N, C-alpha and C positions, 0 to 999 in steps of 0.2 A: 554751638549751643552752650558751651562752657562760658562764653562771654556773657550771654544773657542770664545764666545762673548766677554769675558773680556780680554783674553790674546791672541788675534789673532796676535798681533805684535811679540810675541815670536816665533810663527810658521814662520813668515816672516823672522825673524832674523836667525832661523835655516836653512831655505831654502837658504838665502844669504850666510851663512857660508859654506854650502855644495857646492854651486856653486863656491865660491872662492877657496875651497880646491881642487876641480876638476881642475880648471884652473891652480892652482899652480902646481899640479902633472903633468899636460900635458906640461906646460912650462919647467919643470925640465927635461923632456924627450928629448927636442930639443937640438941637438948638433950644436950650432951656429958656432963653429970653422970648422966643416966638411962642413957646408953649405957655409961658406965664401970661402973655398978652391975650391969648386966645383960649385959655382954660375954661371949661364949662362950669356953671354954677352948680354947687352941690345942693341936693334937696335937704330940707330940714331933717335932723336926726330924730328918729323915734325909737325909744328904747323900752317902751311900754311900762315905764315906772308909774304911770298914772293909775295902774291897777292897785299898786301897793300904797299909794298916798292916802287912801281912805282908812287903811288899817293902821291903828295906832297901838303899838305894843308897849309904849312907855306908860308907866303908871300915871294916873291923873294927879295933878297938884291940887291940894285942898286949900 
């Protein structure tokens, strides 16, 4: 147990290296060219700004 008390940071580093290796392997399996060829079309964006378009807070020019 003394080893774990003194060198706990080595275990954290090993855990992080393992996580990074798994992420790297998973990302290598992604075929981005196939995805870009078959990606779905996005619907038009609606942000409801049309509600505020009628309100004019600027002073009127004379």
